[in-house]
N, CA, C and O of each residue as an XYZ file, in Angstrom:
808
protein
N     226.113    184.187    -26.328
C     225.820    182.677    -25.644
C     226.560    181.292    -24.975
O     226.981    180.260    -25.496
N     226.531    181.590    -24.106
C     227.403    180.781    -23.265
C     228.171    179.492    -23.612
O     227.484    178.544    -23.994
N     228.954    179.396    -23.563
C     229.705    178.013    -24.262
C     230.182    178.778    -25.787
O     230.782    177.929    -26.446
N     230.125    179.690    -26.304
C     230.743    180.404    -27.761
C     232.198    180.717    -27.475
O     232.582    181.109    -26.374
N     233.202    180.471    -28.804
C     233.874    180.860    -28.639
C     233.882    182.581    -28.326
O     232.809    183.183    -28.295
N     234.969    183.177    -28.139
C     235.002    184.405    -28.068
C     235.600    184.786    -29.551
O     236.292    183.982    -30.176
N     235.333    185.835    -29.955
C     235.190    186.403    -31.071
C     236.651    187.627    -31.336
O     236.448    188.835    -31.217
N     237.835    187.157    -31.639
C     238.918    188.462    -31.891
C     238.965    189.006    -32.723
O     238.542    188.486    -33.755
N     239.577    190.549    -32.771
C     239.567    191.107    -33.982
C     240.644    191.091    -34.656
O     241.576    191.070    -33.852
N     241.155    191.088    -36.105
C     241.901    191.085    -36.370
C     242.154    192.300    -37.216
O     242.150    192.071    -38.425
N     242.368    193.513    -36.857
C     242.387    194.929    -37.060
C     243.313    194.852    -38.355
O     244.384    194.261    -38.497
N     242.351    195.871    -39.549
C     242.728    196.163    -41.141
C     244.291    196.263    -41.366
O     244.632    197.313    -40.821
N     244.931    195.902    -41.690
C     246.439    196.139    -41.940
C     247.479    195.559    -40.953
O     248.682    195.726    -41.156
N     247.089    194.992    -40.063
C     247.697    194.262    -38.809
C     248.223    192.896    -38.340
O     248.003    192.059    -39.216
N     248.608    192.571    -37.671
C     248.925    190.730    -37.970
C     248.247    190.846    -36.212
O     247.895    191.769    -35.477
N     248.327    189.309    -36.112
C     248.331    188.951    -35.099
C     248.704    187.475    -34.423
O     248.252    186.475    -34.981
N     249.244    187.377    -33.636
C     250.146    185.664    -33.084
C     249.336    184.662    -32.249
O     248.555    185.391    -31.638
N     249.183    183.883    -32.025
C     248.354    182.795    -31.076
C     249.159    181.920    -30.731
O     250.374    181.939    -30.928
N     248.530    181.091    -30.191
C     249.332    179.780    -29.728
C     248.299    178.679    -29.241
O     247.620    178.663    -28.214
N     248.391    177.647    -30.410
C     247.459    176.491    -30.438
C     248.024    175.390    -30.015
O     249.036    175.045    -30.625
N     247.589    174.601    -28.962
C     247.836    172.877    -28.446
C     247.978    172.282    -29.837
O     247.371    172.873    -30.731
N     248.557    171.400    -30.100
C     248.341    170.379    -30.979
C     246.873    169.719    -31.225
O     246.989    168.675    -30.583
N     245.996    169.714    -31.593
C     244.705    169.215    -31.886
C     243.561    170.259    -32.101
O     242.423    170.073    -32.533
N     244.164    171.393    -31.686
C     243.449    172.595    -31.202
C     242.878    173.541    -32.485
O     243.637    173.361    -33.438
N     242.104    174.219    -32.732
C     241.292    174.862    -33.699
C     240.920    176.252    -33.672
O     240.348    176.959    -32.842
N     241.491    176.475    -35.013
C     240.915    178.549    -34.936
C     240.356    178.664    -36.098
O     240.775    178.223    -37.169
N     239.291    179.329    -35.868
C     238.147    179.577    -37.194
C     238.603    181.281    -37.651
O     238.591    182.258    -36.904
N     238.873    181.247    -38.670
C     239.269    182.581    -39.288
C     237.943    183.016    -40.181
O     237.431    182.288    -41.032
N     237.495    184.317    -39.830
C     236.353    184.515    -40.334
C     236.301    185.931    -41.505
O     236.963    186.901    -41.137
N     235.756    186.031    -42.495
C     236.217    187.087    -43.727
C     234.798    187.726    -43.115
O     233.669    187.249    -43.228
N     235.192    188.920    -42.449
C     233.492    189.444    -41.987
C     232.937    190.237    -43.087
O     231.720    190.397    -43.184
N     233.955    190.853    -44.106
C     233.416    191.316    -44.901
C     233.271    190.872    -46.006
O     232.299    191.103    -46.724
N     234.301    190.117    -46.309
C     233.986    189.044    -47.582
C     235.083    189.779    -48.586
O     235.239    189.222    -49.673
N     235.684    190.710    -48.385
C     236.748    191.109    -49.098
C     238.366    191.102    -48.910
O     239.038    191.171    -49.939
N     238.944    191.033    -47.811
C     240.134    190.764    -47.160
C     241.066    189.289    -47.232
O     240.588    188.188    -46.959
N     241.851    189.418    -47.467
C     242.906    188.393    -48.328
C     243.442    188.306    -46.384
O     243.281    189.331    -45.723
N     243.922    187.282    -45.827
C     244.617    186.981    -44.750
C     245.719    186.319    -44.925
O     245.505    185.156    -45.268
N     247.152    186.685    -44.795
C     248.534    186.021    -44.874
C     248.169    185.057    -43.144
O     247.708    185.348    -42.040
N     248.710    183.864    -43.822
C     249.067    182.729    -42.844
C     250.250    182.041    -42.623
O     250.702    181.227    -43.427
N     250.889    182.397    -41.332
C     251.927    181.489    -40.720
C     251.899    180.331    -39.830
O     251.121    180.647    -38.930
N     252.343    179.154    -39.613
C     253.141    178.736    -38.454
C     254.164    178.212    -38.333
O     254.810    177.588    -39.174
N     254.456    178.489    -36.963
C     255.726    178.031    -36.568
C     255.928    176.782    -35.616
O     254.992    176.422    -34.904
N     256.908    176.247    -35.601
C     257.269    175.234    -33.950
C     257.249    176.061    -33.140
O     257.805    177.159    -33.170
N     256.260    175.365    -31.911
C     256.240    176.657    -30.930
C     257.564    176.666    -30.044
O     257.966    177.555    -29.293
N     258.341    174.967    -30.452
C     259.575    175.339    -29.347
C     260.847    175.513    -31.023
O     262.063    175.413    -30.857
N     260.436    175.682    -31.982
C     261.773    175.975    -32.838
C     261.253    176.500    -34.281
O     261.033    175.962    -35.366
N     261.151    178.037    -33.671
C     260.919    178.476    -35.276
C     261.714    178.210    -36.628
O     261.506    178.600    -37.777
N     262.679    177.418    -36.082
C     263.563    177.355    -37.495
C     263.009    176.319    -38.483
O     263.294    175.963    -39.626
N     261.697    175.840    -37.155
C     260.769    174.795    -38.809
C     258.936    175.548    -38.460
O     258.291    175.736    -37.428
N     258.704    175.756    -39.755
C     257.786    176.447    -40.165
C     256.591    175.765    -41.050
O     256.850    174.692    -41.596
N     255.707    176.158    -41.161
C     255.037    175.929    -42.301
C     255.082    176.273    -44.129
O     254.909    177.400    -44.591
N     255.279    175.360    -44.743
C     256.066    176.026    -45.990
C     255.386    175.345    -46.957
O     255.171    174.136    -47.029
N     255.060    176.244    -47.710
C     254.141    176.227    -49.208
C     254.666    175.508    -50.006
O     253.868    174.612    -50.283
N     256.104    175.337    -50.846
C     256.907    174.623    -51.429
C     257.026    172.936    -51.009
O     257.420    172.117    -51.840
N     256.654    172.571    -49.697
C     256.519    171.362    -49.424
C     255.219    170.999    -49.560
O     254.841    170.120    -50.335
N     254.190    171.925    -48.513
C     253.514    171.563    -48.700
C     251.923    171.005    -50.078
O     250.843    170.415    -50.057
N     252.806    171.693    -51.015
C     252.340    171.876    -52.465
C     252.639    170.294    -53.121
O     251.943    169.663    -53.917
N     253.957    169.908    -52.466
C     254.292    168.155    -52.818
C     253.289    167.029    -51.798
O     252.956    165.855    -51.959
N     253.079    167.832    -50.934
C     252.222    167.004    -49.888
C     250.851    166.960    -50.598
O     250.524    165.846    -51.008
N     249.753    168.264    -50.873
C     248.853    168.147    -51.306
C     248.483    167.237    -52.858
O     247.533    166.478    -53.049
N     249.697    167.661    -53.923
C     249.741    167.309    -54.811
C     248.769    168.260    -55.701
O     248.044    167.850    -56.607
N     248.900    169.707    -55.241
C     248.233    170.230    -55.779
C     248.821    172.075    -55.417
O     249.611    172.386    -54.527
N     248.364    172.724    -56.085
C     248.501    174.276    -55.804
C     247.851    175.284    -54.471
O     248.363    176.034    -53.641
N     246.341    174.801    -54.816
C     245.134    175.549    -54.042
C     244.686    174.140    -53.012
O     244.122    173.068    -53.230
N     245.264    174.796    -51.831
C     244.683    173.452    -50.484
C     243.158    173.908    -50.805
O     242.586    174.983    -50.985
N     242.643    171.960    -50.774
C     241.278    171.948    -50.167
C     241.270    171.821    -48.690
O     242.278    171.753    -47.987
N     239.974    171.793    -48.264
C     239.404    170.763    -47.205
C     240.212    169.532    -46.975
O     240.827    168.953    -47.870
N     240.177    169.187    -45.798
C     240.894    167.827    -45.362
C     242.767    167.735    -45.918
O     243.485    166.792    -45.586
N     243.176    168.719    -46.643
C     244.687    169.006    -46.767
C     245.233    169.206    -45.932
O     244.581    170.063    -45.333
N     246.335    168.927    -45.240
C     247.189    168.799    -44.225
C     248.868    169.784    -45.365
O     249.617    169.609    -46.327
N     248.642    170.434    -44.634
C     250.078    171.624    -44.432
C     251.389    171.230    -44.041
O     251.663    171.099    -42.848
N     252.014    171.081    -44.716
C     253.620    170.479    -44.126
C     254.431    171.869    -44.074
O     254.288    172.988    -44.567
N     255.505    171.128    -43.091
C     256.707    171.930    -43.120
C     257.764    172.244    -43.181
O     258.191    171.092    -43.090
N     258.678    172.846    -43.263
C     260.420    172.749    -44.401
C     260.803    171.385    -43.817
O     261.609    170.864    -44.588
N     260.516    170.495    -42.626
C     260.593    169.210    -42.400
C     259.648    167.999    -42.677
O     259.619    166.879    -42.167
N     258.729    168.698    -43.847
C     258.087    167.884    -43.891
C     257.069    167.030    -43.118
O     256.550    165.998    -43.544
N     256.861    167.593    -41.945
C     256.187    167.216    -41.282
C     254.650    167.818    -41.569
O     254.567    168.774    -42.340
N     253.462    167.292    -40.978
C     251.859    167.959    -41.199
C     252.409    168.878    -40.298
O     253.322    168.482    -39.573
N     251.889    170.418    -40.184
C     251.546    171.539    -39.336
C     250.401    172.162    -38.574
O     250.160    172.552    -37.431
N     249.754    172.062    -39.859
C     248.315    172.694    -39.834
C     247.263    171.323    -40.675
O     247.798    170.320    -41.147
N     245.877    171.541    -40.712
C     245.368    171.090    -41.286
C     244.104    171.670    -41.523
O     243.387    171.756    -40.527
N     243.548    172.183    -42.826
C     242.612    172.822    -43.676
C     241.061    171.841    -43.019
O     241.115    170.674    -43.410
N     240.081    172.075    -42.342
C     239.078    170.792    -41.878
C     238.052    171.689    -42.228
O     237.071    171.063    -42.628
N     237.871    173.052    -42.237
C     236.684    173.731    -42.833
C     236.641    175.294    -43.912
O     237.204    176.389    -43.956
N     235.725    174.620    -44.571
C     236.015    176.279    -45.565
C     234.733    176.314    -46.605
O     234.463    175.551    -47.533
N     233.876    177.765    -45.991
C     232.799    177.793    -46.014
C     233.030    178.835    -47.241
O     231.957    179.282    -47.648
N     234.172    179.330    -47.928
C     234.372    180.289    -48.902
C     234.413    179.309    -50.428
O     234.750    178.125    -50.411
N     234.087    179.904    -51.458
C     234.431    179.491    -52.317
C     235.931    178.445    -52.741
O     236.074    177.616    -53.640
N     236.801    178.877    -51.765
C     238.158    177.397    -51.612
C     238.787    178.174    -52.867
O     239.183    177.554    -53.854
N     238.856    179.618    -52.765
C     240.343    180.094    -53.857
C     241.206    180.480    -52.764
O     240.948    181.475    -52.086
N     242.020    179.894    -52.595
C     243.072    180.865    -51.765
C     244.350    180.600    -52.602
O     244.276    179.968    -53.656
N     245.593    181.117    -52.098
C     246.687    181.030    -52.658
C     248.566    180.940    -51.942
O     249.144    181.708    -51.173
N     248.950    179.910    -52.493
C     250.441    179.384    -52.174
C     251.457    179.915    -52.669
O     252.542    179.476    -52.287
N     251.436    180.908    -53.568
C     252.447    180.986    -54.694
C     253.087    182.510    -54.078
O     254.264    182.568    -53.722
N     252.310    183.533    -54.012
C     252.603    184.617    -53.817
C     253.315    185.124    -52.438
O     252.614    184.945    -51.442
N     254.527    185.695    -52.223
C     255.285    186.359    -51.581
C     254.870    187.299    -50.286
O     254.090    188.175    -50.661
N     255.117    187.366    -49.084
C     253.933    188.275    -48.162
C     254.795    189.666    -48.961
O     255.883    189.638    -49.537
N     253.869    190.824    -48.747
C     254.126    192.085    -49.123
C     254.997    192.642    -48.109
O     254.783    192.161    -46.996
N     255.968    193.563    -48.162
C     257.016    193.876    -47.583
C     257.434    195.290    -48.543
O     257.367    195.290    -49.772
N     257.736    196.104    -47.973
C     258.500    197.652    -48.277
C     258.818    197.190    -49.350
O     258.032    197.635    -50.186
N     259.673    196.416    -49.885
C     259.973    196.619    -51.647
C     259.208    196.424    -52.468
O     259.356    196.692    -53.661
N     258.025    195.795    -51.822
C     256.940    195.677    -52.841
C     255.878    196.781    -52.916
O     255.182    196.897    -53.924
N     255.734    197.688    -51.731
C     255.373    198.565    -51.951
C     255.406    200.309    -53.130
O     254.724    201.133    -53.740
N     257.160    199.764    -52.628
C     258.092    201.192    -53.282
C     258.009    200.380    -54.897
O     257.550    201.043    -55.827
N     258.225    199.709    -55.017
C     257.951    198.885    -56.579
C     256.634    199.377    -56.856
O     256.621    199.843    -57.995
N     255.551    199.465    -56.305
C     254.188    199.983    -56.849
C     253.699    201.263    -56.948
O     252.591    201.689    -57.274
N     254.996    201.948    -56.517
C     254.833    203.741    -56.316
C     254.464    204.148    -55.461
O     253.655    205.061    -55.631
N     254.823    203.728    -53.927
C     254.257    203.796    -53.043
C     255.144    204.922    -52.169
O     256.274    204.490    -51.944
N     254.903    206.258    -51.625
C     255.616    207.395    -51.666
C     255.683    207.127    -49.791
O     254.639    206.967    -49.159
N     256.881    207.121    -49.201
C     257.125    206.423    -47.415
C     256.759    205.157    -47.337
O     256.585    204.260    -48.163
N     256.625    205.311    -45.490
C     256.104    203.609    -45.092
C     255.113    203.335    -45.664
O     254.661    204.223    -46.386
N     254.460    202.192    -45.602
C     253.667    201.268    -45.620
C     253.844    200.044    -45.184
O     254.683    199.177    -45.430
N     252.358    200.143    -44.074
C     252.157    198.782    -43.787
C     252.337    197.494    -44.545
O     251.937    197.565    -45.707
N     252.786    196.456    -44.218
C     252.678    195.169    -44.726
C     253.008    194.077    -43.773
O     253.481    194.051    -42.637
N     252.584    193.159    -44.647
C     252.629    191.532    -43.541
C     253.711    190.960    -43.225
O     253.728    190.038    -42.410
N     254.813    191.428    -43.835
C     256.334    191.052    -43.594
C     256.749    191.778    -42.418
O     257.631    191.349    -41.673
N     256.091    192.955    -42.213
C     256.289    193.587    -40.100
C     255.366    193.566    -39.682
O     255.008    194.369    -38.820
N     254.604    192.581    -40.171
C     253.690    192.360    -39.458
C     253.714    191.302    -38.842
O     253.314    191.185    -37.684
N     254.301    190.164    -39.704
C     254.767    188.713    -39.134
C     255.719    188.934    -38.087
O     255.541    188.260    -37.072
N     257.132    190.086    -38.110
C     257.971    190.431    -37.069
C     256.982    190.886    -36.097
O     256.671    189.969    -35.337
N     256.553    191.669    -35.928
C     255.904    192.633    -34.596
C     254.971    191.271    -34.108
O     255.393    190.913    -33.008
N     254.266    190.727    -34.397
C     253.097    189.759    -33.610
C     253.906    188.946    -33.277
O     253.975    188.845    -32.052
N     255.080    187.806    -34.251
C     255.916    186.787    -33.461
C     256.891    187.316    -32.062
O     257.229    186.595    -31.123
N     257.246    188.926    -32.263
C     257.805    189.725    -31.338
C     257.027    189.640    -30.068
O     257.553    189.914    -28.989
N     255.680    189.234    -30.187
C     255.117    189.296    -28.820
C     254.967    188.034    -27.809
O     254.352    188.003    -26.744
N     255.865    186.778    -28.585
C     256.202    185.358    -28.002
C     257.735    185.676    -27.977
O     258.358    184.732    -27.491
N     258.520    186.716    -28.353
C     259.827    186.730    -28.564
C     260.358    185.905    -29.313
O     261.411    185.312    -29.081
N     259.751    185.810    -30.165
C     260.284    184.791    -31.361
C     260.766    185.786    -32.335
O     260.407    186.960    -32.428
N     261.723    185.084    -33.124
C     262.407    186.276    -34.505
C     262.388    184.898    -35.548
O     263.146    183.943    -35.724
N     260.989    185.387    -36.175
C     261.230    184.621    -37.573
C     262.947    184.121    -38.689
O     263.542    185.041    -39.249
N     263.337    183.039    -38.788
C     264.779    183.069    -39.333
C     264.480    184.029    -40.809
O     265.390    184.689    -41.311
N     263.446    183.998    -41.243
C     263.178    184.537    -42.964
C     261.639    184.521    -42.541
O     260.975    184.106    -41.591
N     261.408    185.229    -43.815
C     259.837    185.367    -43.900
C     259.115    184.088    -44.702
O     258.907    184.404    -45.874
N     258.839    183.235    -44.504
C     258.252    182.435    -45.502
C     257.050    182.673    -46.127
O     256.123    183.356    -45.692
N     257.118    182.021    -47.265
C     256.077    182.319    -47.993
C     254.584    181.782    -47.227
O     254.546    180.640    -46.767
N     253.585    182.536    -47.149
C     252.449    182.340    -46.599
C     251.473    181.703    -47.228
O     251.339    181.788    -48.449
N     250.540    180.866    -46.326
C     249.171    180.594    -47.131
C     248.270    181.789    -47.067
O     247.856    182.110    -45.952
N     247.859    182.594    -48.265
C     246.942    183.659    -48.414
C     245.627    183.132    -48.526
O     245.087    182.670    -49.531
N     245.182    183.254    -47.393
C     243.691    183.000    -47.000
C     242.829    183.591    -47.888
O     242.423    184.615    -47.339
N     242.190    183.443    -49.308
C     241.146    184.441    -49.690
C     241.794    184.798    -50.556
O     241.426    185.958    -50.741
N     242.761    184.506    -51.438
C     243.269    185.528    -52.014
C     243.471    184.892    -53.382
O     244.040    183.801    -53.352
N     243.048    185.453    -54.805
C     242.938    185.230    -56.013
C     243.819    185.572    -56.700
O     244.326    186.678    -56.883
N     244.113    184.155    -57.289
C     245.445    184.250    -58.082
C     245.146    183.131    -59.368
O     245.451    181.941    -59.284
N     244.446    183.796    -60.645
C     244.387    182.603    -61.062
C     245.473    182.543    -61.983
O     245.788    183.557    -62.607
N     246.088    181.450    -62.140
C     246.773    181.046    -63.345
C     246.521    180.613    -64.796
O     245.950    179.569    -65.113
N     247.006    181.525    -65.633
C     246.587    181.251    -67.183
C     247.076    180.345    -67.751
O     248.244    180.221    -67.381
N     246.705    179.393    -68.708
C     247.478    178.356    -69.370
C     248.892    178.907    -69.945
O     249.727    178.028    -70.157
N     249.177    179.911    -70.156
C     250.410    180.073    -70.520
C     251.602    180.440    -69.454
O     252.671    180.938    -69.807
N     251.250    180.110    -68.047
C     251.686    180.070    -66.263
C     251.706    181.665    -66.115
O     252.484    182.106    -65.269
N     250.968    182.539    -66.813
C     250.623    184.087    -66.396
C     249.831    184.105    -64.789
O     249.196    183.139    -64.365
N     249.957    184.974    -64.277
C     249.177    185.167    -62.719
C     248.502    186.537    -62.878
O     249.265    187.410    -63.290
N     247.462    186.847    -62.682
C     246.860    187.846    -62.129
C     246.393    187.699    -60.996
O     246.282    186.640    -60.378
N     245.950    189.264    -60.503
C     246.237    189.604    -59.186
C     244.423    190.114    -59.216
O     244.120    191.231    -59.638
N     243.454    189.212    -58.758
C     242.221    189.465    -58.811
C     241.443    189.407    -57.440
O     241.740    188.646    -56.519
N     240.439    190.287    -57.432
C     239.589    190.375    -55.817
C     239.125    188.840    -55.574
O     238.855    187.923    -56.349
N     239.147    188.940    -54.382
C     239.029    187.960    -53.655
C     237.506    187.184    -54.200
O     236.893    187.856    -55.030
N     237.078    186.294    -53.935
C     235.744    185.350    -54.857
C     235.144    184.725    -52.820
O     234.406    183.774    -52.562
N     235.649    185.452    -52.056
C     234.906    185.119    -50.583
C     233.766    186.088    -50.478
O     233.715    187.109    -51.164
N     232.715    185.695    -49.471
C     231.575    186.462    -49.102
C     231.908    186.695    -47.850
O     232.754    186.157    -47.136
N     230.713    188.062    -47.531
C     230.871    188.194    -45.750
C     230.660    186.911    -45.084
O     229.695    186.226    -45.424
N     231.373    186.555    -44.268
C     231.022    185.797    -43.093
C     231.355    184.380    -43.927
O     230.675    183.389    -43.659
N     232.052    184.325    -44.596
C     232.854    182.800    -45.038
C     234.065    182.864    -44.080
O     234.619    183.866    -43.628
N     234.410    181.250    -43.829
C     235.419    181.219    -42.829
C     236.053    180.113    -43.624
O     235.613    179.664    -44.682
N     237.446    179.617    -42.813
C     238.097    178.906    -42.896
C     238.435    178.265    -41.544
O     238.469    179.057    -40.602
N     238.669    177.091    -41.299
C     239.324    176.448    -39.687
C     240.307    175.955    -40.487
O     240.365    175.451    -41.609
N     241.319    176.326    -39.321
C     242.449    175.268    -39.360
C     242.947    174.640    -38.294
O     242.903    175.377    -37.309
N     243.552    173.244    -38.001
C     243.738    172.589    -37.068
C     245.393    172.439    -36.751
O     246.285    172.367    -37.597
N     245.522    172.418    -35.452
C     246.888    172.668    -35.247
C     247.393    171.420    -35.335
O     246.494    170.751    -34.826
N     248.656    170.321    -35.800
C     248.817    169.084    -36.410
C     250.123    169.231    -35.175
O     250.596    168.170    -34.770
N     250.561    170.274    -34.722
C     251.894    170.127    -33.736
C     251.663    171.285    -32.843
O     250.549    171.780    -33.011
N     252.332    171.813    -32.016
C     251.719    172.984    -30.918
C     252.576    174.405    -31.730
O     253.766    174.601    -31.977
N     251.644    175.015    -31.915
C     252.461    176.250    -32.938
C     252.226    177.068    -32.517
O     251.260    177.016    -31.756
N     253.058    178.644    -32.737
C     252.523    179.721    -33.300
C     252.225    180.006    -34.163
O     253.007    179.772    -35.084
N     250.851    180.735    -34.522
C     250.064    180.528    -35.613
C     249.844    182.031    -35.692
O     249.117    182.386    -34.765
N     250.171    182.908    -36.375
C     250.615    184.018    -37.127
C     249.587    184.450    -38.729
O     249.817    184.204    -39.913
N     248.418    185.185    -38.034
C     247.152    185.874    -39.000
C     248.002    187.445    -39.638
O     248.689    187.895    -38.721
N     248.067    187.992    -40.435
C     248.072    189.470    -40.951
C     247.025    189.680    -42.340
O     247.088    189.314    -43.513
N     246.031    190.482    -41.516
C     245.124    191.097    -42.048
C     245.813    191.892    -43.620
O     246.631    192.799    -43.465
N     245.568    191.636    -44.497
C     247.052    191.966    -45.353
C     246.383    193.844    -45.800
O     245.232    194.222    -46.020
N     247.513    194.512    -45.784
C     247.160    196.115    -45.956
C     247.351    196.639    -47.336
O     247.401    197.826    -47.659
N     247.464    195.475    -48.197
C     247.464    195.701    -49.592
C     246.334    196.904    -50.450
O     245.251    196.447    -50.813
N     246.498    197.712    -50.607
C     245.756    198.604    -51.014
C     246.557    199.462    -52.594
O     246.862    200.653    -52.648
N     246.709    198.576    -53.559
C     247.569    198.867    -54.399
C     247.304    198.022    -55.754
O     247.307    198.291    -56.955
N     247.084    196.936    -55.015
C     246.036    196.070    -56.279
C     244.977    195.485    -55.786
O     244.816    195.415    -54.567
N     244.202    195.037    -56.560
C     242.243    194.759    -56.221
C     242.295    193.436    -55.221
O     241.280    192.805    -54.929
N     243.623    193.104    -54.737
C     243.629    191.672    -54.582
C     242.123    191.857    -53.109
O     241.286    190.958    -53.024
N     242.072    192.899    -52.302
C     241.241    193.233    -51.403
C     239.667    193.651    -51.700
O     238.901    193.951    -50.784
N     239.327    193.635    -52.917
C     238.657    194.541    -53.651
C     238.901    195.077    -54.400
O     240.066    195.300    -54.727
N     237.522    195.660    -55.196
C     237.897    196.171    -56.472
C     238.298    197.887    -55.794
O     239.275    198.433    -56.306
N     237.697    198.494    -54.915
C     237.871    199.735    -53.790
C     239.573    199.632    -53.296
O     240.330    200.587    -53.123
N     239.835    198.415    -53.164
C     241.234    198.094    -52.566
C     241.499    198.840    -51.368
O     242.355    199.715    -51.235
N     240.534    198.333    -50.346
C     240.398    199.183    -48.920
C     240.327    197.872    -47.959
O     239.295    197.252    -47.700
N     241.684    197.564    -47.463
C     241.774    196.500    -46.216
C     241.143    196.951    -45.226
O     241.129    198.139    -44.907
N     240.209    195.500    -44.296
C     239.398    196.310    -43.795
C     239.441    194.891    -42.802
O     240.111    193.948    -43.220
N     238.782    194.768    -41.602
C     239.366    193.728    -40.300
C     238.504    192.739    -40.740
O     237.528    192.754    -41.489
N     239.328    191.487    -39.834
C     238.521    190.392    -40.071
C     238.693    189.620    -38.524
O     239.362    190.088    -37.602
N     238.142    188.692    -38.491
C     237.838    188.429    -37.241
C     238.497    186.802    -36.653
O     238.847    186.157    -37.641
N     238.658    186.282    -35.776
C     239.191    185.162    -35.565
C     238.693    184.424    -34.190
O     238.692    185.045    -33.127
N     238.201    182.845    -34.292
C     237.608    182.178    -32.888
C     238.624    180.937    -32.408
O     238.689    179.980    -33.179
N     239.105    180.910    -31.668
C     240.268    179.679    -30.847
C     239.507    178.990    -30.525
O     238.749    179.387    -29.640
N     239.347    177.785    -31.008
C     237.766    176.762    -30.530
C     238.418    175.979    -29.762
O     239.611    176.161    -29.517
N     237.701    174.973    -29.263
C     238.263    174.295    -27.918
C     238.942    172.884    -28.454
O     239.473    172.112    -27.656
C-alpha cells in the first residue's frame, strides 16, 4: 500500500545499523515470535555517548522498560523512548551482549556468530568504532529474577508479529542484532535464531 513504511529484514544471527534523526521512530517486529534482538544507540556525532542500561534503570526506576519510558545515555540524557509495545513487555537490561568468550564457556567449538561482533561490523558501515561494547537493551529477552536474586535464561514470551517502536530523542545511530544464541533457550526452546524485521517510520 502506498505510504506504508518499507519493511527491512534483520537476518538471523546478523546485525544492522541505521541512522535516526531526532523525533524519528523505528518499529522492530518479532516476526516469528521467538527472536531476541539486542539494541544499542549511539549519538550520531559522538559514539562515546551511548545508551546506558545502568543509567536508564536509575532514570526509569525499574529494571524492565515499559511503554512511555525514556532510555538514558551515559551522560544521563534521553536518547531513546519506548513508545509502543505490543508484546507482553518482557525485555532485559541486565545481561551483557554475547561474545566469543560466552560461547567458548558454553562449549562452542570454533568461531560463533555473536552480538558483540555484529555491533562492531554494523557500526563500521558508518565509519564508527564503539569505545567498548555497552550493555544492550535486550528486546524480547526473558530473564526472570528470583527472590534470592538468581537469574534464569528462559524463552521469550513474545508472539509472532509482536513489535516495539522506539523514538530517537537525539540524532542517533541505532544498531539491532538478531541474537545468534543457540546454546541456551532465549530464542525459543528449539534454540534456533530466526529473522526479525524493522520499519523506519516518518
